[in-house]
Gaussian input, Z-matrix of N, CA and C with variables (Angstrom, degrees):
# hf/3-21g

backbone

0 1
 N
 C     1     B1
 C     2     B2     1     A1
 N     3     B3     2     A2     1     D1
 C     4     B4     3     A3     2     D2
 C     5     B5     4     A4     3     D3
 N     6     B6     5     A5     4     D4
 C     7     B7     6     A6     5     D5
 C     8     B8     7     A7     6     D6
 N     9     B9     8     A8     7     D7
 C    10    B10     9     A9     8     D8
 C    11    B11    10    A10     9     D9
 N    12    B12    11    A11    10    D10
 C    13    B13    12    A12    11    D11
 C    14    B14    13    A13    12    D12
 N    15    B15    14    A14    13    D13
 C    16    B16    15    A15    14    D14
 C    17    B17    16    A16    15    D15
 N    18    B18    17    A17    16    D16
 C    19    B19    18    A18    17    D17
 C    20    B20    19    A19    18    D18
 N    21    B21    20    A20    19    D19
 C    22    B22    21    A21    20    D20
 C    23    B23    22    A22    21    D21
 N    24    B24    23    A23    22    D22
 C    25    B25    24    A24    23    D23
 C    26    B26    25    A25    24    D24
 N    27    B27    26    A26    25    D25
 C    28    B28    27    A27    26    D26
 C    29    B29    28    A28    27    D27
 N    30    B30    29    A29    28    D28
 C    31    B31    30    A30    29    D29
 C    32    B32    31    A31    30    D30
 N    33    B33    32    A32    31    D31
 C    34    B34    33    A33    32    D32
 C    35    B35    34    A34    33    D33
 N    36    B36    35    A35    34    D34
 C    37    B37    36    A36    35    D35
 C    38    B38    37    A37    36    D36
 N    39    B39    38    A38    37    D37
 C    40    B40    39    A39    38    D38
 C    41    B41    40    A40    39    D39
 N    42    B42    41    A41    40    D40
 C    43    B43    42    A42    41    D41
 C    44    B44    43    A43    42    D42
 N    45    B45    44    A44    43    D43
 C    46    B46    45    A45    44    D44
 C    47    B47    46    A46    45    D45
 N    48    B48    47    A47    46    D46
 C    49    B49    48    A48    47    D47
 C    50    B50    49    A49    48    D48
 N    51    B51    50    A50    49    D49
 C    52    B52    51    A51    50    D50
 C    53    B53    52    A52    51    D51
 N    54    B54    53    A53    52    D52
 C    55    B55    54    A54    53    D53
 C    56    B56    55    A55    54    D54
 N    57    B57    56    A56    55    D55
 C    58    B58    57    A57    56    D56
 C    59    B59    58    A58    57    D57
 N    60    B60    59    A59    58    D58
 C    61    B61    60    A60    59    D59
 C    62    B62    61    A61    60    D60
 N    63    B63    62    A62    61    D61
 C    64    B64    63    A63    62    D62
 C    65    B65    64    A64    63    D63
 N    66    B66    65    A65    64    D64
 C    67    B67    66    A66    65    D65
 C    68    B68    67    A67    66    D66
 N    69    B69    68    A68    67    D67
 C    70    B70    69    A69    68    D68
 C    71    B71    70    A70    69    D69
 N    72    B72    71    A71    70    D70
 C    73    B73    72    A72    71    D71
 C    74    B74    73    A73    72    D72
 N    75    B75    74    A74    73    D73
 C    76    B76    75    A75    74    D74
 C    77    B77    76    A76    75    D75
 N    78    B78    77    A77    76    D76
 C    79    B79    78    A78    77    D77
 C    80    B80    79    A79    78    D78
 N    81    B81    80    A80    79    D79
 C    82    B82    81    A81    80    D80
 C    83    B83    82    A82    81    D81
 N    84    B84    83    A83    82    D82
 C    85    B85    84    A84    83    D83
 C    86    B86    85    A85    84    D84
 N    87    B87    86    A86    85    D85
 C    88    B88    87    A87    86    D86
 C    89    B89    88    A88    87    D87
 N    90    B90    89    A89    88    D88
 C    91    B91    90    A90    89    D89
 C    92    B92    91    A91    90    D90
 N    93    B93    92    A92    91    D91
 C    94    B94    93    A93    92    D92
 C    95    B95    94    A94    93    D93
 N    96    B96    95    A95    94    D94
 C    97    B97    96    A96    95    D95
 C    98    B98    97    A97    96    D96
 N    99    B99    98    A98    97    D97
 C   100   B100    99    A99    98    D98
 C   101   B101   100   A100    99    D99
 N   102   B102   101   A101   100   D100
 C   103   B103   102   A102   101   D101
 C   104   B104   103   A103   102   D102
 N   105   B105   104   A104   103   D103
 C   106   B106   105   A105   104   D104
 C   107   B107   106   A106   105   D105
 N   108   B108   107   A107   106   D106
 C   109   B109   108   A108   107   D107
 C   110   B110   109   A109   108   D108
 N   111   B111   110   A110   109   D109
 C   112   B112   111   A111   110   D110
 C   113   B113   112   A112   111   D111
 N   114   B114   113   A113   112   D112
 C   115   B115   114   A114   113   D113
 C   116   B116   115   A115   114   D114
 N   117   B117   116   A116   115   D115
 C   118   B118   117   A117   116   D116
 C   119   B119   118   A118   117   D117
 N   120   B120   119   A119   118   D118
 C   121   B121   120   A120   119   D119
 C   122   B122   121   A121   120   D120
 N   123   B123   122   A122   121   D121
 C   124   B124   123   A123   122   D122
 C   125   B125   124   A124   123   D123
 N   126   B126   125   A125   124   D124
 C   127   B127   126   A126   125   D125
 C   128   B128   127   A127   126   D126
 N   129   B129   128   A128   127   D127
 C   130   B130   129   A129   128   D128
 C   131   B131   130   A130   129   D129
 N   132   B132   131   A131   130   D130
 C   133   B133   132   A132   131   D131
 C   134   B134   133   A133   132   D132
 N   135   B135   134   A134   133   D133
 C   136   B136   135   A135   134   D134
 C   137   B137   136   A136   135   D135
 N   138   B138   137   A137   136   D136
 C   139   B139   138   A138   137   D137
 C   140   B140   139   A139   138   D138
 N   141   B141   140   A140   139   D139
 C   142   B142   141   A141   140   D140
 C   143   B143   142   A142   141   D141
 N   144   B144   143   A143   142   D142
 C   145   B145   144   A144   143   D143
 C   146   B146   145   A145   144   D144
 N   147   B147   146   A146   145   D145
 C   148   B148   147   A147   146   D146
 C   149   B149   148   A148   147   D147
 N   150   B150   149   A149   148   D148
 C   151   B151   150   A150   149   D149
 C   152   B152   151   A151   150   D150
 N   153   B153   152   A152   151   D151
 C   154   B154   153   A153   152   D152
 C   155   B155   154   A154   153   D153
 N   156   B156   155   A155   154   D154
 C   157   B157   156   A156   155   D155
 C   158   B158   157   A157   156   D156
 N   159   B159   158   A158   157   D157
 C   160   B160   159   A159   158   D158
 C   161   B161   160   A160   159   D159
 N   162   B162   161   A161   160   D160
 C   163   B163   162   A162   161   D161
 C   164   B164   163   A163   162   D162
 N   165   B165   164   A164   163   D163
 C   166   B166   165   A165   164   D164
 C   167   B167   166   A166   165   D165
 N   168   B168   167   A167   166   D166
 C   169   B169   168   A168   167   D167
 C   170   B170   169   A169   168   D168
 N   171   B171   170   A170   169   D169
 C   172   B172   171   A171   170   D170
 C   173   B173   172   A172   171   D171

   B1=1.4808
   B2=1.4244
   B3=1.3159
   B4=1.5118
   B5=1.5638
   B6=1.3360
   B7=1.4289
   B8=1.4588
   B9=1.3349
   B10=1.3994
   B11=1.5106
   B12=1.3439
   B13=1.4071
   B14=1.5201
   B15=1.3218
   B16=1.4764
   B17=1.5678
   B18=1.3140
   B19=1.4579
   B20=1.5135
   B21=1.3041
   B22=1.4655
   B23=1.5417
   B24=1.3410
   B25=1.4628
   B26=1.5093
   B27=1.2774
   B28=1.4726
   B29=1.5590
   B30=1.2498
   B31=1.4975
   B32=1.4613
   B33=1.3128
   B34=1.4539
   B35=1.5866
   B36=1.3029
   B37=1.5646
   B38=1.5008
   B39=1.3015
   B40=1.4872
   B41=1.5352
   B42=1.3709
   B43=1.4280
   B44=1.5327
   B45=1.3304
   B46=1.4947
   B47=1.5494
   B48=1.3441
   B49=1.4128
   B50=1.5329
   B51=1.3678
   B52=1.4232
   B53=1.5555
   B54=1.3709
   B55=1.4561
   B56=1.5003
   B57=1.3340
   B58=1.4279
   B59=1.5756
   B60=1.2967
   B61=1.5193
   B62=1.5102
   B63=1.3264
   B64=1.4588
   B65=1.5502
   B66=1.2814
   B67=1.4504
   B68=1.5216
   B69=1.2771
   B70=1.4367
   B71=1.5574
   B72=1.3386
   B73=1.4977
   B74=1.4714
   B75=1.3049
   B76=1.4590
   B77=1.5839
   B78=1.2827
   B79=1.4592
   B80=1.4829
   B81=1.3017
   B82=1.5244
   B83=1.5651
   B84=1.3189
   B85=1.4844
   B86=1.5081
   B87=1.3080
   B88=1.4851
   B89=1.5215
   B90=1.3621
   B91=1.4779
   B92=1.5284
   B93=1.3308
   B94=1.5182
   B95=1.5456
   B96=1.4030
   B97=1.4289
   B98=1.4862
   B99=1.2644
   B100=1.5185
   B101=1.4926
   B102=1.2525
   B103=1.4973
   B104=1.5640
   B105=1.2479
   B106=1.4711
   B107=1.5931
   B108=1.3528
   B109=1.4551
   B110=1.4678
   B111=1.3114
   B112=1.4112
   B113=1.5258
   B114=1.2602
   B115=1.5060
   B116=1.5117
   B117=1.2628
   B118=1.4685
   B119=1.5182
   B120=1.3421
   B121=1.3954
   B122=1.4958
   B123=1.3448
   B124=1.4474
   B125=1.5389
   B126=1.2998
   B127=1.5050
   B128=1.5401
   B129=1.2609
   B130=1.4766
   B131=1.5176
   B132=1.3077
   B133=1.4604
   B134=1.5559
   B135=1.3761
   B136=1.4233
   B137=1.5831
   B138=1.2663
   B139=1.4781
   B140=1.4952
   B141=1.2396
   B142=1.5517
   B143=1.5041
   B144=1.3663
   B145=1.4687
   B146=1.5089
   B147=1.3235
   B148=1.4849
   B149=1.5255
   B150=1.2928
   B151=1.4618
   B152=1.5474
   B153=1.2868
   B154=1.4612
   B155=1.5006
   B156=1.3029
   B157=1.4456
   B158=1.4529
   B159=1.3499
   B160=1.4775
   B161=1.4798
   B162=1.3640
   B163=1.4227
   B164=1.5557
   B165=1.3338
   B166=1.4336
   B167=1.4744
   B168=1.3589
   B169=1.4510
   B170=1.5240
   B171=1.2527
   B172=1.4494
   B173=1.5090
   A1=112.22
   A2=118.40
   A3=121.69
   A4=108.05
   A5=119.24
   A6=121.89
   A7=113.29
   A8=118.29
   A9=124.99
   A10=112.39
   A11=119.39
   A12=124.29
   A13=110.12
   A14=116.18
   A15=120.12
   A16=110.19
   A17=115.46
   A18=115.17
   A19=116.60
   A20=114.35
   A21=120.85
   A22=106.52
   A23=116.89
   A24=121.02
   A25=110.86
   A26=117.42
   A27=122.59
   A28=106.44
   A29=119.42
   A30=122.19
   A31=111.91
   A32=118.16
   A33=124.79
   A34=108.92
   A35=113.81
   A36=117.15
   A37=111.85
   A38=117.20
   A39=115.06
   A40=111.73
   A41=118.64
   A42=117.42
   A43=116.45
   A44=114.51
   A45=122.11
   A46=105.56
   A47=119.40
   A48=122.34
   A49=112.20
   A50=111.00
   A51=117.63
   A52=112.26
   A53=113.74
   A54=116.46
   A55=117.68
   A56=112.81
   A57=119.48
   A58=116.83
   A59=112.96
   A60=117.21
   A61=108.90
   A62=115.29
   A63=117.86
   A64=111.41
   A65=115.90
   A66=120.58
   A67=114.59
   A68=117.82
   A69=121.85
   A70=110.86
   A71=115.87
   A72=120.66
   A73=109.15
   A74=119.12
   A75=119.84
   A76=111.55
   A77=117.09
   A78=118.18
   A79=111.18
   A80=116.60
   A81=119.31
   A82=109.02
   A83=116.33
   A84=118.74
   A85=112.52
   A86=115.26
   A87=120.90
   A88=111.86
   A89=116.76
   A90=119.94
   A91=112.16
   A92=115.33
   A93=121.36
   A94=104.51
   A95=120.69
   A96=118.21
   A97=117.21
   A98=117.44
   A99=122.55
   A100=112.22
   A101=120.10
   A102=124.84
   A103=111.32
   A104=113.82
   A105=120.44
   A106=113.22
   A107=112.46
   A108=122.23
   A109=115.04
   A110=123.07
   A111=126.96
   A112=109.06
   A113=118.64
   A114=123.59
   A115=111.44
   A116=120.69
   A117=124.49
   A118=114.38
   A119=115.19
   A120=122.53
   A121=115.41
   A122=117.47
   A123=121.78
   A124=109.21
   A125=116.92
   A126=121.43
   A127=107.66
   A128=119.64
   A129=122.09
   A130=108.66
   A131=116.30
   A132=121.28
   A133=112.17
   A134=114.07
   A135=119.09
   A136=109.42
   A137=118.32
   A138=120.94
   A139=113.95
   A140=114.63
   A141=120.25
   A142=111.25
   A143=117.60
   A144=121.91
   A145=111.50
   A146=121.64
   A147=122.49
   A148=110.30
   A149=115.90
   A150=122.77
   A151=109.07
   A152=114.07
   A153=122.48
   A154=106.91
   A155=114.13
   A156=123.49
   A157=113.36
   A158=115.73
   A159=121.42
   A160=106.92
   A161=116.66
   A162=121.53
   A163=107.17
   A164=114.01
   A165=118.88
   A166=109.28
   A167=121.32
   A168=120.61
   A169=113.38
   A170=116.90
   A171=122.37
   A172=111.98
   D1=-39.51
   D2=-174.97
   D3=-57.75
   D4=-43.46
   D5=-179.46
   D6=-54.89
   D7=-40.68
   D8=179.23
   D9=-64.87
   D10=-40.43
   D11=179.30
   D12=-68.20
   D13=-38.00
   D14=176.86
   D15=-61.82
   D16=-43.70
   D17=177.69
   D18=-65.18
   D19=-32.90
   D20=177.36
   D21=-67.64
   D22=-46.25
   D23=-179.96
   D24=-61.86
   D25=-39.58
   D26=-179.01
   D27=-63.25
   D28=-42.15
   D29=178.00
   D30=-63.15
   D31=-45.85
   D32=178.23
   D33=-59.05
   D34=-50.12
   D35=178.90
   D36=-59.84
   D37=-45.04
   D38=-175.76
   D39=-76.70
   D40=-30.40
   D41=170.04
   D42=-63.78
   D43=-36.27
   D44=178.33
   D45=-68.62
   D46=-43.42
   D47=178.09
   D48=-50.23
   D49=-54.13
   D50=-178.16
   D51=-61.25
   D52=-43.11
   D53=-178.16
   D54=-63.92
   D55=-27.83
   D56=-176.22
   D57=-108.05
   D58=8.09
   D59=-179.22
   D60=-116.62
   D61=169.27
   D62=176.57
   D63=-61.39
   D64=156.20
   D65=-176.46
   D66=-58.16
   D67=-20.70
   D68=-178.52
   D69=-68.45
   D70=-26.80
   D71=179.25
   D72=-67.73
   D73=-48.29
   D74=177.67
   D75=-67.53
   D76=-35.83
   D77=179.03
   D78=-64.52
   D79=-31.53
   D80=-178.30
   D81=-61.29
   D82=-37.66
   D83=177.10
   D84=-62.53
   D85=-35.04
   D86=179.16
   D87=-73.17
   D88=-47.06
   D89=-176.32
   D90=-65.85
   D91=-24.67
   D92=-176.05
   D93=-90.05
   D94=-4.53
   D95=-179.49
   D96=84.43
   D97=7.34
   D98=-176.45
   D99=-85.22
   D100=-33.07
   D101=-176.35
   D102=-128.31
   D103=149.61
   D104=-179.40
   D105=-73.07
   D106=-30.68
   D107=-178.56
   D108=-149.50
   D109=157.99
   D110=-173.99
   D111=-87.92
   D112=41.82
   D113=179.28
   D114=-111.03
   D115=152.99
   D116=174.27
   D117=-46.86
   D118=-50.01
   D119=178.95
   D120=-62.59
   D121=-43.40
   D122=-178.28
   D123=-68.13
   D124=-40.82
   D125=179.17
   D126=-68.61
   D127=-41.79
   D128=179.81
   D129=-60.10
   D130=-42.37
   D131=-178.20
   D132=-64.71
   D133=-26.41
   D134=-176.91
   D135=-92.59
   D136=13.71
   D137=-172.54
   D138=-57.24
   D139=-33.64
   D140=-179.07
   D141=-60.34
   D142=-26.89
   D143=-177.73
   D144=-97.54
   D145=-1.41
   D146=-173.71
   D147=-116.75
   D148=121.44
   D149=175.96
   D150=-65.96
   D151=138.88
   D152=174.09
   D153=-128.22
   D154=131.99
   D155=177.69
   D156=-122.19
   D157=143.06
   D158=176.86
   D159=-97.14
   D160=128.23
   D161=177.09
   D162=-116.02
   D163=125.52
   D164=-178.05
   D165=-116.31
   D166=141.78
   D167=179.34
   D168=-64.16
   D169=145.08
   D170=179.26
   D171=-72.49

């Protein structure tokens, strides 16, 4: 069950990233073939193909 929650969280994070960033961020997912469209929903739907890393301050 934890894996499913992580995938859902990944989709939410990626969708929010696209919604709050310049258009070029969403477009990058399209030009690299990871998402169908440069929209928050399309990028969230492609979450299983997109690596997400957590960066914490040192």
